[in-house]
N, C-alpha and C positions, 0 to 999 in steps of 0.2 A: 522482543524478537521474533519468538516463533509465531507463524503466521497462520493462527486458528481459523480464521476467515477464509484464508488459503485451502486450509484442510478441508472444510466444511463446502466449498465451492467445489473442489476436485470430487468429492464425494457425491454431490449432488448429480455433477455431470455424468457420471460412472453410472448412477443408477437409470440413466435416462438414454443407454445406449440403444437398446431395443428399439427406439423411435427417431432416433436422428440417423442422417445420411452421415454426419461428417462428425468427427471427435473435436475436442477443443483444440485451437492452437497452442502448444505450450512454448516455453522459451528454451531456445537451444543454441549451444555453443557454435561457432563454424567447422564445417565436415572436415577441414583440415587440420584441425585439433587432433593430435594423438592422445589417447589417454592410457595411464597405467594404474596399476592397483598392488597396494600393500597389503598383506592379511596379518592380522594380530591376531590372539586368542578372542578378542572379544568384538574387533572392528575390520571393517574394511575400508582402509582410506583410498578413492579415487582421486587422481589429480591429473593434470595435462602435461605435457612435455615441459620442462624447464623448472617445475616445481620439486625436483627430486629431494633436495636437502631439506625444503619447508614440509614436504609430507613425512619424511624420517622424523623429523621432530614433533610434527601434530601425531603420527602416529604413537610415539612413544610416551607424549604428553597424555593422550587419551587413556591408553593403556594403564599409565599411573593413577590416574584419576578416577579408572573404573570404580572403586570400592568407595574411596573417599566421598566422590559426588553423590552415591546411591545410599549412604549409610544411614542417614536421618530417615527415610523413608522406607528402610528394611527391604529394598528389592532392587535384586540384581538383575538388570536387563538381559534380553536376548541379543546376540550380537547384531551388529547393524551398519550399515554402509554411510560412510561419511565423504562428502564430494566437496573438493576444493576448488573454487572457481577464480579464475585469474584473469577473465576477459572483462570484467566487470569494474566499473569505479564507485558502484554504490556499496557502501560500507553495511554488510546485513549477514545474517544467517538465519534459518529456519529449520524447524522439525516436522515432518508431514507424515502422515500414513498411508498416503496415495502416491507412489508407493510408499512404503516405509523406508526414508532415509533421513539424513539431515545433510545441510549445505552451509557452506563457510564461503563467503567473500572474502579474500585475502587480503585485500587492500585495507589498511587502518584508516579509520575517520580522522578528522581534522579537529572535532569537538572535543574538549577536553571533558565535559559533561558526560560524555558516553564511555570515553576510553578511558579516562584517568590516569593512574600509571600503570597499567595492565599492557603486556603484549596483547596485540590485538587477538590472536589465535587461540592464545591461552584464556582470553575472556569467553572467546566463542565455546572453546571446549568444556568451560566450567559452568557456562550458562546452559548452553544448546542441550548439552547431555544430560543436563537435570531434567529438561524436558522428555526425554526419552525414558529416563527413570519414572516420571510422572506416567506417562504413556502405560508402560508395561506393569505399573501397578494397578491399574484397571484390569488385568488379567487375572479376575478372582471373582467367587460367586457368579451373576448371571453374565459379567463381562467375559469369562471365560468359555462359557457357554455360546455366547452371542458370534465370539471369534470363531469357535469350530463351526458353526454353522454358517457364517457371512465372510470370514475373514477381517482385514482391516474395517470394512463398514460396520461390522459388527461391533468392534472395538469401539468405533467412534461414539456409539451411543450412551455406554458408561461415561465417557469423557465428557460428554454434552450435560452431563448432570453436575457438573464440577464448573464453578465460574473461572472466567478466564485471569480475574484478578488473582486466582489463587495460582495458576501456572506460572505467571509472569513474577508476581511477588515472591512466590517461593523460589524462583531461579535467581533473581535479584539477590535476597538473602544469601541463597548459596554463593554466588560469585563473590559477595563482599565475605563472609565467612570464612571462605577457604583461601583467601589471599590478603594481602596488605593492601588492595585497592578494593574496587566495586562501588557500583552505584550507591550503595548504601553510607558510604564514606564523603560523598561529593554533595555539599550543600546545595550545589545547581538543581539536584535532580528532587530535592522536594521542595524545591523555591516556591511553586505555585499553590501547596496545600499549606506552606507555613505561612504564606501571604494571606489566604483565606481566613485562616483560624485566628490569626492575629488581628484580622478586620472585623472578627466577628460572623464571617461567611462559614459556618459551618452548615455545609449542603446536608439535606436529608438522603438518606442512603439510595433511594432509586435515581437521584439527580446525580451522586456520586459514582453511579455504576453507569447509568445512561448517557449521561453527558448534558450538554446545553448549546443552544443556538446564542447563546449572548453572554454566559460568562464561562470564566477560564476552571473548568473540571480538570484537575489533574487525572492523567491517564490511568488504566488498569495496572502499568507496572509502579507506580507510585503506591496508589491505594492498596494493592496487594502486598507490595512490601512491607507496609506499616501494619496491616491486618495479619498478616501471618507471623511476623516478628512479634506483636504484643501476645498473641496468642502462645507463643514457644516461650516468650519470657514469664510469661503467668502459669502455665501448666505443663512445662518441660518441653525439651528440643523434638521429643517424639510424639508431641501430640498429633500434628499433621499423618504421621503415619496411621495412627489410631483412627482418626475421623474419616479418612480416605477408605480404611479398612471397612469401617461401619457403612459408610456410603456405599460401596460395592457391594454389599452385602444385604442392602435392603431393597425391597421394591423401588423402582426408580419414578416415584411419582414426585409431582413438583414439590419444591423444597426439600427434596431428599437429603441435600447436601446440609442445609441449614440445620435440620432435626439431627444429624450425625454430628454438627458441632454442640448443639444443645444435650445430647447423650453424652459427651465427654466433659462438658465444661459448664453447663446450665444455663450457657448463654445462647441466645438466637444470634443469628447473622447481623440484624440490627442493633442488638445489644453489644456484640463486639465490635460494630461500627463505631457507636457512640463511646462506649468506655476507650477505644483507641483515640478517638479525636480530641475526648476530654485529657487524657495523659499527655499528648502532644502538645495541646493548647498549652498546660501548666509548664512543660519544660522549655516551651519556646519562649513563653511570656517570662520565665526568669532568667532566660539568656538576655532578654530586651532589657531587664530591670537593672542591668549592671552596663548598658550601653551608652558610652558618650557618644552623640551624633554630629557626625561633620555637617556643618549647614552647605546646602546648594542652593540653586535656583533652577526649576524645571523649565523647560522652553516651552513657551506656550504654543497650542496647536491652533487656535482661532476656531474653536467649533468643527474641525474636521473629524473628530473624533465620533462615529455613529452612535447614536442614543436610542436605546429601546425604548426609554421614556426619559422624562427631565431627570431622575435621578438613578437612572441605571444605563451607563455608556456600555457599549460593545467592547468586549476584549479586544484592546489593540494595541499591537507593538511598535516601538519605535527604536530600530537599532544601528549599531555599528556606525556611531558617530565619527564625522570627518569635517574639519574646519575648510571651508572653502575662504572665508575671509574672517575676521575678527568676529563678525557679528552674524554669519551664515554658518547653517551647519548642515552636510549631506547626510543621510540616514537612509535605512531602508524600513518601510513600513509595511506592514502585514498583519494578519488577524482573522478572526472568524468573520469578517465581512470585506476583507481584503486581501489579493493575492500579492506577492511579493512587488513591489515597485520603489524606485529612487525618489525621495522627495528632499525638498530643501526647506528648512527651519530657519526663519530669521527671529531676531529679538523682539521684534514689534507685533510677533503672533502671527506673522503671514507663513502658509504652508503652500507650496508648487509642486507639484507633480512633474518629473522631468522623464520619466521611461518607465514602463510596467515590464518588469522581468518576465523571462520565460519560465523554465524549471531550473532554478540555481542548485548545484550542488553545494549546498552552503557548508563552507568552511567554518563558520562562527567568525566571519571576518568581511569587512570592505576594504578597498584600498583608493584613495582619492588625492589628488592635488588641486591646485586652484582650477585647473582648466580640465582634467581628465579623471576620469572612474573606472577601476576595471574589477570584475569578478567572475566567477567560475559557473559555466551553467553545463547541463548534461548536454551530450551529444549522442544521437541514437544511431546503432546501426541498421539500415533499412529493413535487413531480414532478420538477423541473430539477436534473439530477445535477451542472450546471455552476454551480449557483447556492447557496452556503451562506452562512452568517453567523456572528459571533463575538459572543455574546451574554455579559452578564456575570451571573455566579449569586453570589448574597451569603447566608452562613450565620449565623446569629446561634448564637451559642457558647452563650449562658445558655438559651436556649430549645429549640434544637436546629431551630427553623425556617429552611426553605429558600427562598430566593426567586430566580427568575430575573426580575431588575431590568430587562433589556432585550431587546426582542423584534425580530429581524430588522434587526440593526446590525452595523457592521463595526469594532467596537472590537477591537484587538489587543494591547491591555493596559490594565488598570484598578489604579488603587491607592487607598485609604482614606486620607481627613485623618485626624490624630490624634483630632479630636472626633467623628468618626462623621457628619459632615454633609454632607460632599462628597466626590466621586471626581475625580482626573484622568484622563482617558482620550487614548488615542491612536487618532483617527479616520482611516482610509483609507479616501478615497472611491471610486468606482467610476470617476473620471477622475485617477486616479493623483494627488491632492491628500492631504496628509497634514495634520491639525490637531491641538491640543490642545484639549481642551475640558475643561470643569468642568461635572460632574453632580451634580444633588440626590440625596443616597444612600440618601433614602426612596423617591421616585418614578421615578428614571433620568432625569428631564428635564433638557434641556439649558439651564445656568444661563450660560454664556458660552463662546464660541469665541474661542481667542487667535490673533489676526492672524499670519499666516505668508507674507508677500509674497513671500520666495525658496523657498519649498516646500523648506525642509530637511526632513530625515527624523529623525523624535525615537523615541527608545529608553528603556524603563524609567525614567518621571518618579517621582516621590517627592514628597509632600509634607514640608515643612521643620514645625517644631515650632509656628510661628505662624500654621499653618494656611489662608495666604495664598501664601506663596512655594513653587515647585515646583522642584525641581531635576530635569535633563533631559539626557538626552546628546543632541547634534545631529551630524548627518550630512551634509556637504554638500560636493561635489567632491573626494570620496576623504579627506577630512579630518573630525576629530571633537574635539569639545570638550565641556566640562559647562556648561549655563549655568543661571543661576538667573533664574526667570520669575516676575515679579510678576503675579499674576492680578487684580490690581485695574486696572493702569496696562497691562498687556501688555509691559512693558519687559524685554528679555533681557541678562543681564550674563554675560559669558563668563568663567568661573572658570580655564581654561587655554588655553594658546596653542593655535590649530590647528595637528593634527599628524597624520600617519598612523599613528596609535596605535588600537589597537582597544579603547578604553576601555568601560565599561559599568556598570552596577547603581549609581548614585549613591546615596548614604544620607547624608541632613542630621544633623548631630549637633553641638549647639554652635554653634562658630566653624569649623567643619569640614564637609568634604563627604567621605565614605568612598566609594571607588570600585575597581573592579576594571582591572587594566592587565596586558599580559604584558611590560611594559616590560625585565624581568629576564631575560627568558626563559623565564619560568614564571609563569602568572599567579597573580596575589596580590591583598592588599587595599592599596589606597595611600590616602593621606588629602590633600587640600588645604586649605591655611588662607584661608579667604574673605577675610580681612583683608589678610593679606600676600602671596599667591597661594604660597607656599612650598609644595612636594611632599613628602610623607614617603611611606615604606614601612614599612606597619604589620605585616604577615605576610610571613613568609618561610618556606613548607612545601615539603617534597620535591617534591611532585607539582603541587598546586595549592590555592588559598585562594578562595573564592567567596561573594558574596550576603553583604554585612557585614549585620550588625543589632545595634541596641544594645539593652541591658537598660534597663527602665523606670527603674532607679535612675541609670542612665548609667554603671556601673562594670564592665559586662562585655560582651565582644563576642564574638559567635556567629558562625558561617560555614561554609561546606561545605568539608570536607576531602576527599581522594581516596586511595584504595588499590586494588589489584587486585581486592577483594572487593566495590567500590562505595563510593557519597559516604556519609559520615558526619557528623553535626554536631558541629563542635568549639567551644570556648569558651576565652577567655582574659582576663585583666585588660584593662581599658581604660584604658591609662596615657599619654599622647601624651610624656610624657618620655623613654619606651623607644624612640618611631619614629625610624626612620634618615632626616634630611634627605636630598634629593636635589636635584642641578642639572644644569644642560646637558642636552646629548642624551642618547639612551639608547646606552651602547657597545656597539657592534656585536658585541665579542667574547662579549659575554654571550646573544647570539639564538644559537640553534641553526637556522641555514637550510642544511636538507639539500640543497636546489635549486641553492644559490650557484654551484657550478663550472658550471650551464649558463646562467646568465643573458646571459652574451657568446658563448655558444655554440650555444645552440638557435635553428635558423632561425626568424626572424618574431618573435622573443620581443622583440627592442629596437623593431621597428616597431611591435609592439602595447603595450607600454609609452608609447611616445609617442601614438599614438593614444588610448588610454585615459585617458591625462595631462589630456585635454582633454575635460570633461566635458560641454559643451552645445553643440556646434558640429553647425550642419545645415547642410551644405555644398550639398546638392540639395534641393529642394521636388519632392517627386515628386506627380504629379497622382493622385488619388483617384478610384475609381469605386465606386459601389454594387456590391455581391457578395448575388446575390440565390439564396436557398437551392433554388429549382426550376428555377432555368437553369441552375445547376452541379450538378445531383442525380447526373448520373452522372460515375464518378470512377474508372475500372477500376485495379485495381492488382494482380490476379494473374489469371493463366489457365493453361490447361493441365489436365494430369491430375493427380489427389489420391486417394490412398488413404483410405476412412474407417478410422474406428477399429477395426471388425471386422477389417478385413483382407479381408473378403468382397465388397467393392464398390469399381469403380474408377469415377472420375468424370473428366468433361474438361468445363471450362466457365470461365466469367468470374467474377469477385467484383469487386464496385463498392461502394464508401462515399463519399459527399460528406465535403468536409474540416468541415464543421460537423457531423458525426454525426447527420443528419437521415434521409438515405434510404440503405437498403441493398439492393442487387440481387444476386441470383446465377442465372445460368443457365447449362444444360450439359447433359449426357447422362451416365445412370449405367448400368453394366453390373453384375449382380448374380451373382455366379460361381456362388451355391446354387442358384439358380433358371434360370442361364443365359438368361437375359432381361434387358432395360434398359429405361430410361425417359428420356424428355427431361423436364427441370423447368425452373421460373421461379417465383423467389422474391422477392419485395417487401415492404420492412418500412419503412415512413416513420412516422418518431418524432417529428416537429417540431410535432405536435398534443397537446393534453394527453391524448387517448388515443391509444395507438399502433394504427397500422393494418398489419395483417398478410394478404398475400395470396398464396398459394402454387398452382400449376398443376401438375400431371403428367401426361404421356401417354404408355403405353408397354404393355408385355406382361408378363404373369404365367404362372407355370406351377405345375400342382401334380400330385401323385399322389395317389389314394386307392382304397379299395377300394368296390367298388359292391354288393356283397351281404353279407349277415350269415352266411354260411354256411360251417362250418368244414371243410377248411381253406380260409383266406382266399386264395384262388388269383386272385381276379379284379382285380388292381391295375391300374387303368389311369390314363393321364397325360393332360393336357389344356393347351392354352396358350390365353389368352384377351387380348383387348385392353381397357384401361380408360382412363378420362379422370378424374381425380380435381380438385375445386376446392376449396379451404379458403379461407374470408376471414372477416376477425373482427377485434375489437378486444380490447384488454388495457389495463390500467391500474396501473402500477407504483407504488406511494407509499411514500415513506420517513418516518417517523414519529417517529424517534429524537429522546429529549429528557431521556436519562439515563442510567444505568449501562446499561439493556437497549436492546439494538436492536430497534428496531419496524418492520416492513414490512407491508403490504398489498396484496396482488394481485388485481384483479379481470379476468374475462376472458369473452366471449363469441364463438362460433365457430360458421359455418355450413359443414359439410361437404356435399359433392356428389360420389356415385363411380358413375359410368355403367361398365357391363361390357358388352361385346359380344363374340359368338364360344365363350362358355361351353358345352359340349357335354356333359359329364357328368350322369348322373341325379340325384346327389346333389351337397351343397356342405356344407362345413364349415359350422358356424354363424356363424362370425365371418367369412365371407366373401359377397359379394354373389351370386356366381355366376349361375346363369339368371334371378335374379328381376329381372335389370337395371340399377335404379337403388338408391341408397340418399339420403335427405335426412335430414340429421342437425343438430340443434342442440347445443353444448356450452356448459355455464355453470360459470364456476369460482369459487371464492372460497379466498383463504388468509391467514393471518394468523401472524407469528410474532412473539414476545417473550422475547427470550434476553438472558441475562447476558453483557455482556461478557468475555472470557477472556482469562488471562494465557498466556504461552507454554508454561507447564508444564501446563496444563490440558490435559486429553484430551477434554472436553466441556463444554457448558453445566452450571454447578452448579444454576442455576436458571433455569428459562424454561417456555413454554408454546408450541405451535404448532398450528394446526388447518387443515385444508382441507376444503371441500365442493365436490363437482363434480355436475353434474347433466345428463345425457345422455337426448336424446327423439328420436322420429321424430314430429313434429306434422303434416307434409304429407300422409300418408296413403301408398299405394302397397303394393306387395306385402311391402316388408319393415318392420316395426313392432318397436320396442325401446323401452323406458324404463328407467333405472338411476340410481340415487343412490348416493354413496359419500361416509362421512364419516371423518376419519383425524384423530387429534389425538396429541401428545404431551407429556408432563411431565415435566421435568428436576428433579433434585433432587442434593443434596450427598451425597457417599458418605461412607464410615466416615473416610477421610483427606482433607487439603488437595485434592487435584488429582483426587480420584476423583468419578466422576458416575453417579448412576443415573436411567435412562430406563424410563417405564412408557408403552407405547404400545397405543392401541386404535384399532378400525376397524370400521366398518359398513357392508355394501353390500346394495342391495335390486336386485332385476332383474326386472322384470315380463315375464311369459311374451309370447312374440312369435317372428315368424320370422327375428330376427336378434339377435344377440347380441354385447355390446359386451366390450370388454377389461377386465382389472381396474381398479379405482379405490382398492383397498386392498391393504396387504400380505399375503402368504401366507408360514405357516411356511416358514423357510429349509430347505433340502433336499428340499421338496415341490412336486411341478408342480401349477400352478393348476389348480382345476376349478370350473365354472361352475356355482354355486347360484343358486337364487331367493335365498336370504338367505346371507349370509357374516358372522359376528361375529369377529372377529380380536382377538387380545392378545398383548402379549408385554412382558417385562422383561428389561431388559439392564444390566450393572454393567461400566463401563469404568474402568480403571485402569493408571497406569504401572508397569512391571515393573522397569526399571533405565534407567537414562541412561548411556550408555557413551560411550568413545572408542576403538572397535574399528576399525583397519584393515586390509584385506586387500589390502597392497602398494598398487598405483595402482588397483585395480579398483573397491574398495568400502571405504566406510566406515560405520559403524553407529553411529547417536547416540542411538538410543532403542530399547526394546523396550515393546510395550503389549498389555494384552489385555482381552476382553471376554467375559463370561461371560452367556449369553442362554438364555432359555426363550420359545418361542414354541406358542401355541395358536390354533386356528380351528375353528369349528364351523359347517357349511354344510347347509343344507337345503333340498331341493327337492319340488314336488308333480309326482308322474310317473304317468301313463297307466296304468291296470291292463286288459288285454285278456284276452279270452278265447280260446280255440282258436280260434275263425272270425274273430280279429281285429278284434271290436267291443270298442269301450270301455266297460269295466263299472264304472270309477269311478276312484279316484285315491288314491294311497297316499305317505305323506311318506318321502323317501328322504334320509339323513343320512349327512353326511362329517365327521368329526372327525379332526384332525391334532393331535400335540403332538413339538415336537423341541427338544431341549436341545441346546448345545454349548457350544465354546470358540475365539474366535478369538484367535490370537496374530500381532502385527505388529511389521514392524521398519521405524524410518525410516531411511533409507538416502540416501548420496550415491553415487552411479555415477559411475564413471571421471572422478572429482573435478569433476563439474558442483555448482555451490552448491546447485541446485534441487534439493530433496529428494523423494523418493519414498517411498510407505509400502506395504509388500507382505507379506505372510504366508500363512497357511493357516487354513482354517477346519475345526473337525472337528464332526459333528454326529451326534446320537444321536437316531434316530426312537424316540420312546415308544410310539408306535401300533403300530410291525410289528417291533421290536427291531433295525432295520438301523444299522449305521455308514458314514459318508460323510465322506471328506476333499475338501476343494476348494483350490485356489489362490485366493489374494486379491490382488487391485490395488486398496487402498482409496483413494489419492490420489497424484496426480503432481505435488505443489506447486505448482499454480497457485489 
């Protein structure tokens, strides 16, 4: 959950404030939202109006967990602010240093693999606060020195020496040991790794960290959980505290973390990985040895799964089956090479794509009848990044008509009634209340709200055959059951005893309700007889069986089956006589509890479980006070020197950002080594209003050298330095308009620029400088629009899309310097010859009026050519991007290459200017048109790599350019992307 890339991006951006005219756009809440603060001994809990009771409970929970969460790392952190966000429907949480805070999204997820049987905010408290402990653990050794010198930017440096698999794995271990839930107890969490190891796919450590473009590599949460747990099981629960102490007290050379592990355990990181994988393989093979497998037939995909080679299919999933007829199934296809889409599978191997989805808020469920299908997609507020929605999409399978049934709603799951007349939804309000609601399937209007006085959490509701009864999973006080809800009388009937069992996906059929459970240690399909309450095991698959669906005739059962190459749809006869009846509690011997040896040894674990077993206690009622944006606008989080990305400038300054992400400030001094001059700067960006207000000011010295005559040889080079004041002020309006599979954004901007120069003594100046003219007053207007198809991981560029940008600059206030310029540039993206290839056509036009000042370029110029200022420039470009190979090459511990890409391009520009023609006496005799035409072509070859075993990828390579105009060859290095 912690977004370490987010931290790194923010840190990078704040180091560049001296050279940027605008600061990055942050995610804000609507200005109308009023915020309040609770202060506890170790926390400041900020929350919006309406979350009062939730904030009190969270504050008490955090305070009670302060010592248990930090115990095993031996570090009690400094006080920190925690923000409760209630405007988003995206269930998440994170910790950041820029500025130092944590944010909890208050809406629980539908996915049982994430939530388990936890209360959502309890899960965030125990998981995210562990990241706070980890961060403050770095305040020792050189980390303490760097923090004193640089603030949080300095603290980030020692944290970068620790792989993020440790941060997330340690936090998952913490959430598991300190509770009766947690992802370490959920079989779905380790499903991918289990499948790989049992299939003999033990990836090399660089691949396990860096990932793959063709195989399912479990993420750093899974990898980290098992690596951190293995070491604690073997060397004691405090081993990571000792490792981190060693790491932060040694010089931060590459692989210092691995050396610290070796000092404590005699194991390098590679050894730790290999031993952990061997241990897990042995455990999971023993589990498989006693398994009786239920036979099932996989639905064929008829070669629709992309293959890297004949023997290597690309990881692809077919999920959430829904019968349309006895022989055809609708499901969701996705994977490394496919964005989510609805496809129909038939028994004869035919696969047909019906619709490519946009950006689903995936509740781990799909609902369909023979004629209609519905699902949930994110809806975005145009301006406020912290506010989004979950809207219902409906597709008519007969006509192909797509409908957005609801607008600006917070429904996180929706299912259709068998007669297509109604929907049942889970509505999560912005006040942390959950309701079942019945909607009209034609209009989306609310027909009924089911009373929920105890505020139980609902998961995966489904209609019964009578179109009146709903079966749904309920979660309260860390226990789950399946309830039958009569939507006419609001009565709830529990079908199972309340238990700490992570059940999900109920589905009514005759006198049974089918559902998922991990009670055997492997997720499988179970059934409960609604009359006798007898429980049966329906499927017993080697890895998992999910999401039961019954055929219209009632004689076939479809479900999700899993293997190392992805989810597939399997089917089997639906015959209750073959089901295995169960009774009594789940045998503990069947459950794989990798963490079990630590439950009594981990410091703080027993106390944490005791605290989290009490679901609702509010021991202390903290006093609430209003938290106002402007009164808390200054929040300095870093200071001291930073180096810009070019390495040519050194800045010393302060960076500030308020906790609600509305006000950013930067002040300081920058020294430019190239010009041997410096400037003081101040930057302000206020983003709490609908338009963003930006103001920047610089005061300093510039230096240049130029030839003051045109006589050969040019021996009259003179240098000068001068002083300048520059003010830039304006507004911008970024808008998010995405509502389909295309990402859509619009940006509008208007800026005023004032530049005053004094002390310029050279007789000439560059046309792009103010020089002795004294002042420049200019206005700049900008517009950009982007409409780009969502990409899969294997796509090298958008395969469909359009972008356009228009910029206009002028000097309307008169003075010695006059100029006017307009630039238009656009891109068109098209599919290439093969699936992940992309063709881009780019065009640009720039017109610059004659004046005493020249603006910089607004359009691109042919690669390999220096920009020439012309009155008119027309530019065009064509480039074809494609993947060359997906590799898993390792160069020791230094480099891991996972992909090679190429780009073939052709650039052309045609510029023309009207130039004065003078006679021998210097008199103007007329004008002639001067033309500058350039053509270049070339090839980019780039490599996506992981250096020094960082998970963050880099894309580097080289560019070869051939100038058609003059026949010259140029080779340039490329740094295309740094993984952010």
